[in-house]
N, CA, C and O atoms as a Maestro MAE file, in Angstrom:
{
 s_m_m2io_version
 :::
 2.0.0
}

f_m_ct {
 s_m_title
 :::
 protein
 m_atom[336] {
  # First column is atom index #
  i_m_mmod_type
  r_m_x_coord
  r_m_y_coord
  r_m_z_coord
  i_m_residue_number
  s_m_chain_name
  s_m_pdb_residue_name
  s_m_pdb_atom_name
  i_m_atomic_number
  :::
  1 25 3.470 6.025 16.624 1 A "MET " " N  " 7
  2 3 3.750 5.225 15.457 1 A "MET " " CA " 6
  3 2 2.571 4.284 15.199 1 A "MET " " C  " 6
  4 15 2.087 3.594 16.097 1 A "MET " " O  " 8
  5 25 2.141 4.282 13.973 2 A "LEU " " N  " 7
  6 3 1.054 3.394 13.560 2 A "LEU " " CA " 6
  7 2 1.649 2.173 12.857 2 A "LEU " " C  " 6
  8 15 2.743 2.251 12.298 2 A "LEU " " O  " 8
  9 25 0.940 1.059 12.883 3 A "PRO " " N  " 7
  10 3 1.455 -0.115 12.174 3 A "PRO " " CA " 6
  11 2 1.500 0.154 10.670 3 A "PRO " " C  " 6
  12 15 0.688 0.916 10.146 3 A "PRO " " O  " 8
  13 25 2.444 -0.467 9.988 4 A "PRO " " N  " 7
  14 3 2.607 -0.195 8.561 4 A "PRO " " CA " 6
  15 2 1.541 -0.828 7.674 4 A "PRO " " C  " 6
  16 15 1.359 -0.406 6.533 4 A "PRO " " O  " 8
  17 25 0.836 -1.834 8.183 5 A "MET " " N  " 7
  18 3 -0.148 -2.529 7.358 5 A "MET " " CA " 6
  19 2 -1.564 -2.105 7.758 5 A "MET " " C  " 6
  20 15 -1.929 -2.218 8.928 5 A "MET " " O  " 8
  21 25 -2.362 -1.622 6.806 6 A "PRO " " N  " 7
  22 3 -3.722 -1.173 7.134 6 A "PRO " " CA " 6
  23 2 -4.557 -2.224 7.847 6 A "PRO " " C  " 6
  24 15 -5.375 -1.868 8.696 6 A "PRO " " O  " 8
  25 25 -4.385 -3.497 7.538 7 A "ASN " " N  " 7
  26 3 -5.179 -4.541 8.203 7 A "ASN " " CA " 6
  27 2 -4.937 -4.563 9.704 7 A "ASN " " C  " 6
  28 15 -5.843 -4.880 10.475 7 A "ASN " " O  " 8
  29 25 -3.721 -4.228 10.124 8 A "LEU " " N  " 7
  30 3 -3.419 -4.216 11.554 8 A "LEU " " CA " 6
  31 2 -4.149 -3.092 12.280 8 A "LEU " " C  " 6
  32 15 -4.392 -3.177 13.484 8 A "LEU " " O  " 8
  33 25 -4.494 -2.045 11.547 9 A "LEU " " N  " 7
  34 3 -5.212 -0.925 12.158 9 A "LEU " " CA " 6
  35 2 -6.652 -1.280 12.507 9 A "LEU " " C  " 6
  36 15 -7.308 -0.534 13.234 9 A "LEU " " O  " 8
  37 25 -7.139 -2.372 12.018 10 A "GLN " " N  " 7
  38 3 -8.506 -2.774 12.319 10 A "GLN " " CA " 6
  39 2 -8.603 -3.562 13.621 10 A "GLN " " C  " 6
  40 15 -9.693 -3.988 14.001 10 A "GLN " " O  " 8
  41 25 -7.496 -3.759 14.298 11 A "ALA " " N  " 7
  42 3 -7.494 -4.449 15.590 11 A "ALA " " CA " 6
  43 2 -8.182 -3.565 16.633 11 A "ALA " " C  " 6
  44 15 -8.120 -2.339 16.533 11 A "ALA " " O  " 8
  45 25 -8.833 -4.161 17.624 12 A "PRO " " N  " 7
  46 3 -9.552 -3.393 18.640 12 A "PRO " " CA " 6
  47 2 -8.695 -2.329 19.334 12 A "PRO " " C  " 6
  48 15 -9.207 -1.270 19.694 12 A "PRO " " O  " 8
  49 25 -7.411 -2.593 19.524 13 A "PHE " " N  " 7
  50 3 -6.539 -1.621 20.173 13 A "PHE " " CA " 6
  51 2 -6.571 -0.273 19.466 13 A "PHE " " C  " 6
  52 15 -6.643 0.765 20.123 13 A "PHE " " O  " 8
  53 25 -6.518 -0.273 18.148 14 A "TRP " " N  " 7
  54 3 -6.453 0.963 17.386 14 A "TRP " " CA " 6
  55 2 -7.809 1.640 17.250 14 A "TRP " " C  " 6
  56 15 -7.872 2.858 17.080 14 A "TRP " " O  " 8
  57 25 -8.876 0.891 17.320 15 A "LEU " " N  " 7
  58 3 -10.214 1.453 17.114 15 A "LEU " " CA " 6
  59 2 -10.970 1.658 18.427 15 A "LEU " " C  " 6
  60 15 -12.172 1.921 18.406 15 A "LEU " " O  " 8
  61 25 -10.293 1.544 19.556 16 A "ASP " " N  " 7
  62 3 -10.911 1.735 20.869 16 A "ASP " " CA " 6
  63 2 -11.272 3.207 21.061 16 A "ASP " " C  " 6
  64 15 -10.397 4.072 21.030 16 A "ASP " " O  " 8
  65 25 -12.548 3.487 21.258 17 A "ALA " " N  " 7
  66 3 -13.022 4.873 21.404 17 A "ALA " " CA " 6
  67 2 -12.555 5.519 22.699 17 A "ALA " " C  " 6
  68 15 -12.695 6.733 22.848 17 A "ALA " " O  " 8
  69 25 -12.013 4.767 23.630 18 A "CYS " " N  " 7
  70 3 -11.520 5.340 24.893 18 A "CYS " " CA " 6
  71 2 -10.316 6.255 24.654 18 A "CYS " " C  " 6
  72 15 -10.071 7.174 25.436 18 A "CYS " " O  " 8
  73 25 -9.578 6.010 23.596 19 A "ASP " " N  " 7
  74 3 -8.443 6.877 23.260 19 A "ASP " " CA " 6
  75 2 -8.726 7.502 21.900 19 A "ASP " " C  " 6
  76 15 -8.439 6.924 20.852 19 A "ASP " " O  " 8
  77 25 -9.296 8.694 21.951 20 A "SER " " N  " 7
  78 3 -9.730 9.327 20.696 20 A "SER " " CA " 6
  79 2 -8.571 9.649 19.765 20 A "SER " " C  " 6
  80 15 -8.743 9.638 18.547 20 A "SER " " O  " 8
  81 25 -7.399 9.933 20.310 21 A "HIS " " N  " 7
  82 3 -6.253 10.258 19.460 21 A "HIS " " CA " 6
  83 2 -5.798 9.039 18.657 21 A "HIS " " C  " 6
  84 15 -5.517 9.133 17.462 21 A "HIS " " O  " 8
  85 25 -5.733 7.915 19.327 22 A "ARG " " N  " 7
  86 3 -5.300 6.689 18.655 22 A "ARG " " CA " 6
  87 2 -6.313 6.289 17.588 22 A "ARG " " C  " 6
  88 15 -5.940 5.930 16.471 22 A "ARG " " O  " 8
  89 25 -7.599 6.352 17.939 23 A "MET " " N  " 7
  90 3 -8.630 5.977 16.977 23 A "MET " " CA " 6
  91 2 -8.658 6.952 15.805 23 A "MET " " C  " 6
  92 15 -8.808 6.529 14.659 23 A "MET " " O  " 8
  93 25 -8.517 8.237 16.071 24 A "ARG " " N  " 7
  94 3 -8.530 9.232 14.993 24 A "ARG " " CA " 6
  95 2 -7.361 9.003 14.033 24 A "ARG " " C  " 6
  96 15 -7.526 9.084 12.816 24 A "ARG " " O  " 8
  97 25 -6.196 8.722 14.578 25 A "SER " " N  " 7
  98 3 -5.034 8.453 13.721 25 A "SER " " CA " 6
  99 2 -5.269 7.231 12.848 25 A "SER " " C  " 6
  100 15 -4.956 7.240 11.657 25 A "SER " " O  " 8
  101 25 -5.816 6.186 13.438 26 A "ALA " " N  " 7
  102 3 -6.096 4.966 12.676 26 A "ALA " " CA " 6
  103 2 -7.111 5.237 11.577 26 A "ALA " " C  " 6
  104 15 -6.941 4.774 10.449 26 A "ALA " " O  " 8
  105 25 -8.150 5.971 11.889 27 A "MET " " N  " 7
  106 3 -9.195 6.262 10.902 27 A "MET " " CA " 6
  107 2 -8.637 7.109 9.755 27 A "MET " " C  " 6
  108 15 -8.989 6.892 8.596 27 A "MET " " O  " 8
  109 25 -7.776 8.066 10.074 28 A "GLN " " N  " 7
  110 3 -7.174 8.879 9.012 28 A "GLN " " CA " 6
  111 2 -6.349 8.021 8.065 28 A "GLN " " C  " 6
  112 15 -6.426 8.178 6.846 28 A "GLN " " O  " 8
  113 25 -5.572 7.127 8.624 29 A "LEU " " N  " 7
  114 3 -4.733 6.273 7.783 29 A "LEU " " CA " 6
  115 2 -5.571 5.300 6.960 29 A "LEU " " C  " 6
  116 15 -5.225 4.989 5.821 29 A "LEU " " O  " 8
  117 25 -6.660 4.824 7.530 30 A "LEU " " N  " 7
  118 3 -7.510 3.867 6.819 30 A "LEU " " CA " 6
  119 2 -8.349 4.513 5.718 30 A "LEU " " C  " 6
  120 15 -8.708 3.841 4.752 30 A "LEU " " O  " 8
  121 25 -8.667 5.793 5.842 31 A "THR " " N  " 7
  122 3 -9.598 6.422 4.903 31 A "THR " " CA " 6
  123 2 -8.935 7.338 3.884 31 A "THR " " C  " 6
  124 15 -9.590 7.753 2.928 31 A "THR " " O  " 8
  125 25 -7.684 7.660 4.052 32 A "ARG " " N  " 7
  126 3 -7.011 8.544 3.096 32 A "ARG " " CA " 6
  127 2 -6.225 7.736 2.078 32 A "ARG " " C  " 6
  128 15 -5.752 6.638 2.374 32 A "ARG " " O  " 8
  129 25 -6.088 8.284 0.878 33 A "PRO " " N  " 7
  130 3 -5.261 7.595 -0.124 33 A "PRO " " CA " 6
  131 2 -3.822 7.496 0.377 33 A "PRO " " C  " 6
  132 15 -3.309 8.413 1.017 33 A "PRO " " O  " 8
  133 25 -3.197 6.391 0.080 34 A "ARG " " N  " 7
  134 3 -1.815 6.188 0.524 34 A "ARG " " CA " 6
  135 2 -0.857 6.566 -0.588 34 A "ARG " " C  " 6
  136 15 -1.050 6.196 -1.746 34 A "ARG " " O  " 8
  137 25 0.179 7.309 -0.223 35 A "ALA " " N  " 7
  138 3 1.231 7.663 -1.168 35 A "ALA " " CA " 6
  139 2 2.294 6.568 -1.119 35 A "ALA " " C  " 6
  140 15 2.650 6.086 -0.044 35 A "ALA " " O  " 8
  141 25 2.782 6.192 -2.256 36 A "PHE " " N  " 7
  142 3 3.802 5.164 -2.306 36 A "PHE " " CA " 6
  143 2 5.135 5.792 -2.678 36 A "PHE " " C  " 6
  144 15 5.174 6.743 -3.459 36 A "PHE " " O  " 8
  145 25 6.219 5.278 -2.135 37 A "PRO " " N  " 7
  146 3 7.534 5.803 -2.496 37 A "PRO " " CA " 6
  147 2 7.802 5.629 -3.989 37 A "PRO " " C  " 6
  148 15 7.207 4.776 -4.646 37 A "PRO " " O  " 8
  149 25 8.683 6.431 -4.496 38 A "LEU " " N  " 7
  150 3 9.009 6.420 -5.921 38 A "LEU " " CA " 6
  151 2 9.442 5.042 -6.398 38 A "LEU " " C  " 6
  152 15 9.085 4.633 -7.503 38 A "LEU " " O  " 8
  153 25 10.204 4.322 -5.584 39 A "ASP " " N  " 7
  154 3 10.699 3.026 -6.043 39 A "ASP " " CA " 6
  155 2 9.576 2.031 -6.294 39 A "ASP " " C  " 6
  156 15 9.731 1.138 -7.128 39 A "ASP " " O  " 8
  157 25 8.451 2.157 -5.599 40 A "LEU " " N  " 7
  158 3 7.331 1.251 -5.851 40 A "LEU " " CA " 6
  159 2 6.633 1.589 -7.164 40 A "LEU " " C  " 6
  160 15 6.190 0.692 -7.881 40 A "LEU " " O  " 8
  161 25 6.535 2.863 -7.478 41 A "ARG " " N  " 7
  162 3 5.889 3.248 -8.738 41 A "ARG " " CA " 6
  163 2 6.746 2.853 -9.932 41 A "ARG " " C  " 6
  164 15 6.220 2.540 -11.000 41 A "ARG " " O  " 8
  165 25 8.043 2.867 -9.759 42 A "ASP " " N  " 7
  166 3 8.955 2.568 -10.862 42 A "ASP " " CA " 6
  167 2 9.468 1.130 -10.822 42 A "ASP " " C  " 6
  168 15 10.489 0.820 -11.436 42 A "ASP " " O  " 8
  169 25 8.772 0.260 -10.110 43 A "ARG " " N  " 7
  170 3 9.236 -1.112 -9.958 43 A "ARG " " CA " 6
  171 2 9.349 -1.817 -11.309 43 A "ARG " " C  " 6
  172 15 10.297 -2.573 -11.522 43 A "ARG " " O  " 8
  173 25 8.410 -1.588 -12.223 44 A "ASN " " N  " 7
  174 3 8.484 -2.249 -13.521 44 A "ASN " " CA " 6
  175 2 9.724 -1.805 -14.286 44 A "ASN " " C  " 6
  176 15 10.386 -2.618 -14.931 44 A "ASN " " O  " 8
  177 25 10.037 -0.515 -14.214 45 A "LEU " " N  " 7
  178 3 11.244 -0.028 -14.871 45 A "LEU " " CA " 6
  179 2 12.469 -0.705 -14.278 45 A "LEU " " C  " 6
  180 15 13.365 -1.121 -15.012 45 A "LEU " " O  " 8
  181 25 12.516 -0.819 -12.953 46 A "ALA " " N  " 7
  182 3 13.661 -1.456 -12.308 46 A "ALA " " CA " 6
  183 2 13.796 -2.911 -12.744 46 A "ALA " " C  " 6
  184 15 14.908 -3.386 -12.974 46 A "ALA " " O  " 8
  185 25 12.687 -3.614 -12.859 47 A "ARG " " N  " 7
  186 3 12.751 -5.015 -13.274 47 A "ARG " " CA " 6
  187 2 13.188 -5.144 -14.725 47 A "ARG " " C  " 6
  188 15 13.943 -6.049 -15.081 47 A "ARG " " O  " 8
  189 25 12.706 -4.231 -15.555 48 A "GLU " " N  " 7
  190 3 13.099 -4.275 -16.963 48 A "GLU " " CA " 6
  191 2 14.592 -4.038 -17.114 48 A "GLU " " C  " 6
  192 15 15.228 -4.590 -18.012 48 A "GLU " " O  " 8
  193 25 15.143 -3.225 -16.244 49 A "LYS " " N  " 7
  194 3 16.552 -2.861 -16.362 49 A "LYS " " CA " 6
  195 2 17.469 -3.747 -15.539 49 A "LYS " " C  " 6
  196 15 18.683 -3.544 -15.559 49 A "LYS " " O  " 8
  197 25 16.942 -4.709 -14.826 50 A "GLY " " N  " 7
  198 3 17.808 -5.701 -14.233 50 A "GLY " " CA " 6
  199 2 17.991 -5.680 -12.734 50 A "GLY " " C  " 6
  200 15 18.960 -6.268 -12.253 50 A "GLY " " O  " 8
  201 25 17.131 -5.046 -11.961 51 A "ASP " " N  " 7
  202 3 17.237 -5.058 -10.496 51 A "ASP " " CA " 6
  203 2 18.669 -4.820 -10.029 51 A "ASP " " C  " 6
  204 15 19.332 -5.740 -9.550 51 A "ASP " " O  " 8
  205 25 19.130 -3.617 -10.165 52 A "VAL " " N  " 7
  206 3 20.523 -3.261 -9.891 52 A "VAL " " CA " 6
  207 2 20.930 -3.565 -8.451 52 A "VAL " " C  " 6
  208 15 21.968 -4.186 -8.224 52 A "VAL " " O  " 8
  209 25 20.130 -3.137 -7.482 53 A "TRP " " N  " 7
  210 3 20.538 -3.310 -6.076 53 A "TRP " " CA " 6
  211 2 20.534 -4.765 -5.627 53 A "TRP " " C  " 6
  212 15 21.484 -5.185 -4.966 53 A "TRP " " O  " 8
  213 25 19.527 -5.545 -5.949 54 A "PRO " " N  " 7
  214 3 19.617 -6.962 -5.565 54 A "PRO " " CA " 6
  215 2 20.827 -7.672 -6.175 54 A "PRO " " C  " 6
  216 15 21.434 -8.535 -5.541 54 A "PRO " " O  " 8
  217 25 21.169 -7.305 -7.398 55 A "LYS " " N  " 7
  218 3 22.338 -7.914 -8.022 55 A "LYS " " CA " 6
  219 2 23.617 -7.503 -7.302 55 A "LYS " " C  " 6
  220 15 24.545 -8.302 -7.180 55 A "LYS " " O  " 8
  221 25 23.670 -6.269 -6.829 56 A "ALA " " N  " 7
  222 3 24.847 -5.806 -6.090 56 A "ALA " " CA " 6
  223 2 25.012 -6.605 -4.801 56 A "ALA " " C  " 6
  224 15 26.120 -7.026 -4.466 56 A "ALA " " O  " 8
  225 25 23.921 -6.814 -4.083 57 A "VAL " " N  " 7
  226 3 23.975 -7.605 -2.846 57 A "VAL " " CA " 6
  227 2 24.396 -9.042 -3.170 57 A "VAL " " C  " 6
  228 15 25.222 -9.630 -2.472 57 A "VAL " " O  " 8
  229 25 23.828 -9.584 -4.216 58 A "HIS " " N  " 7
  230 3 24.157 -10.953 -4.619 58 A "HIS " " CA " 6
  231 2 25.653 -11.095 -4.926 58 A "HIS " " C  " 6
  232 15 26.270 -12.099 -4.572 58 A "HIS " " O  " 8
  233 25 26.219 -10.101 -5.577 59 A "ARG " " N  " 7
  234 3 27.650 -10.163 -5.910 59 A "ARG " " CA " 6
  235 2 28.514 -10.140 -4.653 59 A "ARG " " C  " 6
  236 15 29.543 -10.814 -4.600 59 A "ARG " " O  " 8
  237 25 28.110 -9.377 -3.646 60 A "VAL " " N  " 7
  238 3 28.873 -9.349 -2.391 60 A "VAL " " CA " 6
  239 2 28.872 -10.736 -1.757 60 A "VAL " " C  " 6
  240 15 29.901 -11.212 -1.276 60 A "VAL " " O  " 8
  241 25 27.705 -11.377 -1.762 61 A "VAL " " N  " 7
  242 3 27.572 -12.678 -1.114 61 A "VAL " " CA " 6
  243 2 28.252 -13.782 -1.911 61 A "VAL " " C  " 6
  244 15 28.987 -14.592 -1.346 61 A "VAL " " O  " 8
  245 25 28.017 -13.820 -3.205 62 A "THR " " N  " 7
  246 3 28.496 -14.966 -3.990 62 A "THR " " CA " 6
  247 2 29.903 -14.784 -4.556 62 A "THR " " C  " 6
  248 15 30.666 -15.746 -4.647 62 A "THR " " O  " 8
  249 25 30.247 -13.549 -4.936 63 A "GLU " " N  " 7
  250 3 31.555 -13.320 -5.555 63 A "GLU " " CA " 6
  251 2 32.592 -12.817 -4.561 63 A "GLU " " C  " 6
  252 15 33.789 -12.798 -4.849 63 A "GLU " " O  " 8
  253 25 32.115 -12.407 -3.379 64 A "GLY " " N  " 7
  254 3 33.048 -11.955 -2.354 64 A "GLY " " CA " 6
  255 2 33.638 -10.569 -2.585 64 A "GLY " " C  " 6
  256 15 34.641 -10.215 -1.967 64 A "GLY " " O  " 8
  257 25 33.027 -9.782 -3.470 65 A "ILE " " N  " 7
  258 3 33.548 -8.424 -3.657 65 A "ILE " " CA " 6
  259 2 33.120 -7.572 -2.463 65 A "ILE " " C  " 6
  260 15 32.193 -7.931 -1.737 65 A "ILE " " O  " 8
  261 25 33.790 -6.459 -2.268 66 A "SER " " N  " 7
  262 3 33.466 -5.602 -1.124 66 A "SER " " CA " 6
  263 2 32.140 -4.886 -1.374 66 A "SER " " C  " 6
  264 15 31.771 -4.646 -2.524 66 A "SER " " O  " 8
  265 25 31.432 -4.548 -0.312 67 A "PRO " " N  " 7
  266 3 30.193 -3.786 -0.484 67 A "PRO " " CA " 6
  267 2 30.440 -2.457 -1.210 67 A "PRO " " C  " 6
  268 15 29.614 -2.015 -2.010 67 A "PRO " " O  " 8
  269 25 31.575 -1.834 -0.924 68 A "GLU " " N  " 7
  270 3 31.893 -0.564 -1.580 68 A "GLU " " CA " 6
  271 2 32.016 -0.738 -3.087 68 A "GLU " " C  " 6
  272 15 31.514 0.082 -3.856 68 A "GLU " " O  " 8
  273 25 32.691 -1.817 -3.511 69 A "GLN " " N  " 7
  274 3 32.834 -2.085 -4.941 69 A "GLN " " CA " 6
  275 2 31.486 -2.394 -5.577 69 A "GLN " " C  " 6
  276 15 31.203 -1.942 -6.686 69 A "GLN " " O  " 8
  277 25 30.656 -3.161 -4.878 70 A "ALA " " N  " 7
  278 3 29.327 -3.495 -5.403 70 A "ALA " " CA " 6
  279 2 28.491 -2.231 -5.577 70 A "ALA " " C  " 6
  280 15 27.777 -2.091 -6.570 70 A "ALA " " O  " 8
  281 25 28.575 -1.314 -4.622 71 A "VAL " " N  " 7
  282 3 27.824 -0.054 -4.722 71 A "VAL " " CA " 6
  283 2 28.353 0.782 -5.873 71 A "VAL " " C  " 6
  284 15 27.574 1.344 -6.643 71 A "VAL " " O  " 8
  285 25 29.670 0.870 -5.996 72 A "ASP " " N  " 7
  286 3 30.243 1.635 -7.109 72 A "ASP " " CA " 6
  287 2 29.798 1.074 -8.456 72 A "ASP " " C  " 6
  288 15 29.452 1.829 -9.365 72 A "ASP " " O  " 8
  289 25 29.808 -0.247 -8.582 73 A "ASP " " N  " 7
  290 3 29.362 -0.883 -9.828 73 A "ASP " " CA " 6
  291 2 27.870 -0.639 -10.070 73 A "ASP " " C  " 6
  292 15 27.453 -0.401 -11.204 73 A "ASP " " O  " 8
  293 25 27.075 -0.698 -9.010 74 A "ALA " " N  " 7
  294 3 25.630 -0.471 -9.147 74 A "ALA " " CA " 6
  295 2 25.351 0.963 -9.577 74 A "ALA " " C  " 6
  296 15 24.494 1.200 -10.429 74 A "ALA " " O  " 8
  297 25 26.062 1.910 -9.001 75 A "ILE " " N  " 7
  298 3 25.869 3.310 -9.376 75 A "ILE " " CA " 6
  299 2 26.272 3.522 -10.824 75 A "ILE " " C  " 6
  300 15 25.603 4.256 -11.551 75 A "ILE " " O  " 8
  301 25 27.341 2.898 -11.246 76 A "ALA " " N  " 7
  302 3 27.749 3.001 -12.651 76 A "ALA " " CA " 6
  303 2 26.663 2.426 -13.565 76 A "ALA " " C  " 6
  304 15 26.372 2.988 -14.620 76 A "ALA " " O  " 8
  305 25 26.070 1.311 -13.156 77 A "ARG " " N  " 7
  306 3 24.996 0.694 -13.956 77 A "ARG " " CA " 6
  307 2 23.776 1.605 -14.015 77 A "ARG " " C  " 6
  308 15 23.159 1.752 -15.070 77 A "ARG " " O  " 8
  309 25 23.425 2.218 -12.884 78 A "ILE " " N  " 7
  310 3 22.288 3.143 -12.858 78 A "ILE " " CA " 6
  311 2 22.533 4.326 -13.788 78 A "ILE " " C  " 6
  312 15 21.635 4.735 -14.525 78 A "ILE " " O  " 8
  313 25 23.731 4.871 -13.756 79 A "LYS " " N  " 7
  314 3 24.065 5.986 -14.663 79 A "LYS " " CA " 6
  315 2 23.946 5.547 -16.118 79 A "LYS " " C  " 6
  316 15 23.480 6.308 -16.966 79 A "LYS " " O  " 8
  317 25 24.370 4.317 -16.402 80 A "GLN " " N  " 7
  318 3 24.258 3.780 -17.750 80 A "GLN " " CA " 6
  319 2 22.796 3.658 -18.160 80 A "GLN " " C  " 6
  320 15 22.426 4.022 -19.276 80 A "GLN " " O  " 8
  321 25 21.965 3.146 -17.254 81 A "ILE " " N  " 7
  322 3 20.537 2.987 -17.542 81 A "ILE " " CA " 6
  323 2 19.889 4.338 -17.798 81 A "ILE " " C  " 6
  324 15 19.099 4.486 -18.731 81 A "ILE " " O  " 8
  325 25 20.220 5.320 -16.975 82 A "LEU " " N  " 7
  326 3 19.606 6.647 -17.121 82 A "LEU " " CA " 6
  327 2 20.065 7.373 -18.384 82 A "LEU " " C  " 6
  328 15 19.366 8.251 -18.890 82 A "LEU " " O  " 8
  329 25 21.217 7.010 -18.881 83 A "SER " " N  " 7
  330 3 21.706 7.664 -20.105 83 A "SER " " CA " 6
  331 2 21.142 7.032 -21.376 83 A "SER " " C  " 6
  332 15 21.275 7.600 -22.460 83 A "SER " " O  " 8
  333 25 20.512 5.858 -21.252 84 A "GLU " " N  " 7
  334 3 19.967 5.161 -22.426 84 A "GLU " " CA " 6
  335 2 18.727 5.877 -22.950 84 A "GLU " " C  " 6
  336 15 18.130 5.439 -23.933 84 A "GLU " " O  " 8
  :::
 }
 m_bond[335] {
  # First column is bond index #
  i_m_from
  i_m_to
  i_m_order
  :::
  1 1 2 1
  2 2 3 1
  3 3 4 2
  4 3 5 1
  5 5 6 1
  6 6 7 1
  7 7 8 2
  8 7 9 1
  9 9 10 1
  10 10 11 1
  11 11 12 2
  12 11 13 1
  13 13 14 1
  14 14 15 1
  15 15 16 2
  16 15 17 1
  17 17 18 1
  18 18 19 1
  19 19 20 2
  20 19 21 1
  21 21 22 1
  22 22 23 1
  23 23 24 2
  24 23 25 1
  25 25 26 1
  26 26 27 1
  27 27 28 2
  28 27 29 1
  29 29 30 1
  30 30 31 1
  31 31 32 2
  32 31 33 1
  33 33 34 1
  34 34 35 1
  35 35 36 2
  36 35 37 1
  37 37 38 1
  38 38 39 1
  39 39 40 2
  40 39 41 1
  41 41 42 1
  42 42 43 1
  43 43 44 2
  44 43 45 1
  45 45 46 1
  46 46 47 1
  47 47 48 2
  48 47 49 1
  49 49 50 1
  50 50 51 1
  51 51 52 2
  52 51 53 1
  53 53 54 1
  54 54 55 1
  55 55 56 2
  56 55 57 1
  57 57 58 1
  58 58 59 1
  59 59 60 2
  60 59 61 1
  61 61 62 1
  62 62 63 1
  63 63 64 2
  64 63 65 1
  65 65 66 1
  66 66 67 1
  67 67 68 2
  68 67 69 1
  69 69 70 1
  70 70 71 1
  71 71 72 2
  72 71 73 1
  73 73 74 1
  74 74 75 1
  75 75 76 2
  76 75 77 1
  77 77 78 1
  78 78 79 1
  79 79 80 2
  80 79 81 1
  81 81 82 1
  82 82 83 1
  83 83 84 2
  84 83 85 1
  85 85 86 1
  86 86 87 1
  87 87 88 2
  88 87 89 1
  89 89 90 1
  90 90 91 1
  91 91 92 2
  92 91 93 1
  93 93 94 1
  94 94 95 1
  95 95 96 2
  96 95 97 1
  97 97 98 1
  98 98 99 1
  99 99 100 2
  100 99 101 1
  101 101 102 1
  102 102 103 1
  103 103 104 2
  104 103 105 1
  105 105 106 1
  106 106 107 1
  107 107 108 2
  108 107 109 1
  109 109 110 1
  110 110 111 1
  111 111 112 2
  112 111 113 1
  113 113 114 1
  114 114 115 1
  115 115 116 2
  116 115 117 1
  117 117 118 1
  118 118 119 1
  119 119 120 2
  120 119 121 1
  121 121 122 1
  122 122 123 1
  123 123 124 2
  124 123 125 1
  125 125 126 1
  126 126 127 1
  127 127 128 2
  128 127 129 1
  129 129 130 1
  130 130 131 1
  131 131 132 2
  132 131 133 1
  133 133 134 1
  134 134 135 1
  135 135 136 2
  136 135 137 1
  137 137 138 1
  138 138 139 1
  139 139 140 2
  140 139 141 1
  141 141 142 1
  142 142 143 1
  143 143 144 2
  144 143 145 1
  145 145 146 1
  146 146 147 1
  147 147 148 2
  148 147 149 1
  149 149 150 1
  150 150 151 1
  151 151 152 2
  152 151 153 1
  153 153 154 1
  154 154 155 1
  155 155 156 2
  156 155 157 1
  157 157 158 1
  158 158 159 1
  159 159 160 2
  160 159 161 1
  161 161 162 1
  162 162 163 1
  163 163 164 2
  164 163 165 1
  165 165 166 1
  166 166 167 1
  167 167 168 2
  168 167 169 1
  169 169 170 1
  170 170 171 1
  171 171 172 2
  172 171 173 1
  173 173 174 1
  174 174 175 1
  175 175 176 2
  176 175 177 1
  177 177 178 1
  178 178 179 1
  179 179 180 2
  180 179 181 1
  181 181 182 1
  182 182 183 1
  183 183 184 2
  184 183 185 1
  185 185 186 1
  186 186 187 1
  187 187 188 2
  188 187 189 1
  189 189 190 1
  190 190 191 1
  191 191 192 2
  192 191 193 1
  193 193 194 1
  194 194 195 1
  195 195 196 2
  196 195 197 1
  197 197 198 1
  198 198 199 1
  199 199 200 2
  200 199 201 1
  201 201 202 1
  202 202 203 1
  203 203 204 2
  204 203 205 1
  205 205 206 1
  206 206 207 1
  207 207 208 2
  208 207 209 1
  209 209 210 1
  210 210 211 1
  211 211 212 2
  212 211 213 1
  213 213 214 1
  214 214 215 1
  215 215 216 2
  216 215 217 1
  217 217 218 1
  218 218 219 1
  219 219 220 2
  220 219 221 1
  221 221 222 1
  222 222 223 1
  223 223 224 2
  224 223 225 1
  225 225 226 1
  226 226 227 1
  227 227 228 2
  228 227 229 1
  229 229 230 1
  230 230 231 1
  231 231 232 2
  232 231 233 1
  233 233 234 1
  234 234 235 1
  235 235 236 2
  236 235 237 1
  237 237 238 1
  238 238 239 1
  239 239 240 2
  240 239 241 1
  241 241 242 1
  242 242 243 1
  243 243 244 2
  244 243 245 1
  245 245 246 1
  246 246 247 1
  247 247 248 2
  248 247 249 1
  249 249 250 1
  250 250 251 1
  251 251 252 2
  252 251 253 1
  253 253 254 1
  254 254 255 1
  255 255 256 2
  256 255 257 1
  257 257 258 1
  258 258 259 1
  259 259 260 2
  260 259 261 1
  261 261 262 1
  262 262 263 1
  263 263 264 2
  264 263 265 1
  265 265 266 1
  266 266 267 1
  267 267 268 2
  268 267 269 1
  269 269 270 1
  270 270 271 1
  271 271 272 2
  272 271 273 1
  273 273 274 1
  274 274 275 1
  275 275 276 2
  276 275 277 1
  277 277 278 1
  278 278 279 1
  279 279 280 2
  280 279 281 1
  281 281 282 1
  282 282 283 1
  283 283 284 2
  284 283 285 1
  285 285 286 1
  286 286 287 1
  287 287 288 2
  288 287 289 1
  289 289 290 1
  290 290 291 1
  291 291 292 2
  292 291 293 1
  293 293 294 1
  294 294 295 1
  295 295 296 2
  296 295 297 1
  297 297 298 1
  298 298 299 1
  299 299 300 2
  300 299 301 1
  301 301 302 1
  302 302 303 1
  303 303 304 2
  304 303 305 1
  305 305 306 1
  306 306 307 1
  307 307 308 2
  308 307 309 1
  309 309 310 1
  310 310 311 1
  311 311 312 2
  312 311 313 1
  313 313 314 1
  314 314 315 1
  315 315 316 2
  316 315 317 1
  317 317 318 1
  318 318 319 1
  319 319 320 2
  320 319 321 1
  321 321 322 1
  322 322 323 1
  323 323 324 2
  324 323 325 1
  325 325 326 1
  326 326 327 1
  327 327 328 2
  328 327 329 1
  329 329 330 1
  330 330 331 1
  331 331 332 2
  332 331 333 1
  333 333 334 1
  334 334 335 1
  335 335 336 2
  :::
 }
}
């Protein structure tokens, strides 16, 4: 497992030539383009449409509804957004 942040890969542990496998893995991660999950690419769309999941969590905490109900409501909202 490599650290999730590229800056951490620049630590001496990862770039130590004594372990060629570790250094090779670090170099590959540092030099190749990084793919981002779909949710990061569509973050602007999510913000424009109201951050469905954070609102669902907020409702569980502040309104006391069940997590199941919050998820059902969030899924209904997502279906509504996708149908627009």
